[in-house]
C-alpha positions as CSV (number, residue, x, y, z in Angstrom):
1,X,0.0,0.0,0.0
2,X,1.2,3.5,-0.7
3,X,1.0,4.6,2.9
4,X,3.1,1.7,4.1
5,X,6.3,3.3,2.9
6,X,5.6,6.4,4.8
7,X,4.8,4.4,7.9
8,X,8.1,2.5,7.7
9,X,10.0,5.8,7.2
10,X,8.3,7.2,10.3
11,X,9.1,4.1,12.3
12,X,12.8,4.4,11.2
13,X,12.8,8.1,12.1
14,X,11.5,7.3,15.6
15,X,14.3,4.7,16.0
16,X,16.9,7.1,14.9
17,X,15.6,9.7,17.4
18,X,15.6,7.1,20.2
19,X,19.2,6.1,19.4
20,X,20.1,9.8,19.4
21,X,18.4,10.3,22.7
22,X,20.5,7.5,24.3
23,X,23.7,8.9,22.8
24,X,22.9,12.4,24.2
25,X,22.0,11.1,27.6
26,X,24.8,8.4,27.9
27,X,27.7,9.4,25.7
28,X,30.0,7.8,24.9
29,X,27.9,4.7,24.3
30,X,28.6,1.6,22.1
31,X,26.4,-0.5,19.9
32,X,25.9,-3.4,22.3
33,X,24.9,-1.1,25.2
34,X,22.5,0.8,22.9
35,X,20.9,-2.5,21.8
36,X,20.6,-3.7,25.4
37,X,19.2,-0.4,26.7
38,X,16.7,0.1,23.8
39,X,15.7,-3.4,23.0
40,X,16.5,-2.6,19.3
41,X,18.6,-5.3,17.5
42,X,22.2,-4.4,17.1
43,X,22.1,-4.4,13.3
44,X,19.4,-1.8,13.4
45,X,21.3,0.2,16.0
46,X,24.3,0.1,13.8
47,X,22.3,1.4,10.8
48,X,20.8,4.2,12.9
49,X,24.2,5.2,14.1
50,X,25.5,5.3,10.6
51,X,22.6,7.6,9.5
52,X,23.1,9.9,12.5
53,X,26.8,10.0,11.8
54,X,26.2,10.9,8.1
55,X,23.9,13.7,9.2
56,X,26.7,15.0,11.5
57,X,24.7,14.5,14.7
58,X,27.0,12.0,16.2
59,X,30.6,10.9,15.8
60,X,32.3,7.6,16.4
61,X,35.0,7.4,19.1
62,X,36.9,4.6,20.7
63,X,34.6,4.3,23.7
64,X,31.4,4.7,21.6
65,X,29.2,7.2,19.9
66,X,29.3,10.9,21.0
67,X,27.4,14.0,20.1
68,X,28.8,16.7,17.8
69,X,28.5,20.5,17.7
70,X,25.5,20.1,15.3
71,X,23.5,18.0,17.8
72,X,22.3,20.9,20.0
73,X,20.9,23.0,17.1
74,X,19.2,19.9,15.7
75,X,17.5,19.2,19.0
76,X,16.6,22.8,19.4
77,X,14.7,22.7,16.1
78,X,13.3,19.2,16.4
79,X,9.9,20.2,17.8
80,X,9.4,22.6,14.9
81,X,10.3,19.9,12.4
82,X,7.9,17.4,14.1
83,X,5.1,20.0,14.1
84,X,5.6,20.5,10.3
85,X,5.4,16.8,9.7
86,X,2.2,16.6,11.8
87,X,0.8,19.5,9.8
88,X,1.6,17.7,6.5
89,X,0.0,14.5,7.8
90,X,-3.2,16.4,8.8
91,X,-3.2,18.0,5.3
92,X,-3.6,14.6,3.8
93,X,-7.1,14.5,5.0
94,X,-7.9,17.5,2.9
95,X,-7.5,15.4,-0.2
96,X,-11.0,14.2,-0.7
97,X,-11.5,11.4,-3.3
98,X,-15.0,11.1,-4.5
99,X,-16.3,7.8,-5.7
């Protein structure tokens, strides 16, 4: 179904944000500890860490993932970004399809 892709993307975004939350609160933190603390399989944790690193929100270090200088501004703007996503989702209801 068309909406399933969006659903999967939102679930993945939620996972990325959860991983970022644990890094912020427990840095430095490694993959195994993140998997244990979150209940997320280590291969998914590894993927989320890679995405967060590519976005410049975390960095790898010998003892584990740590935040970067970009993390604070991202977190400051996160609520606004989520509000925009919610507005977009609500806007979908405006598309009326007559049968």
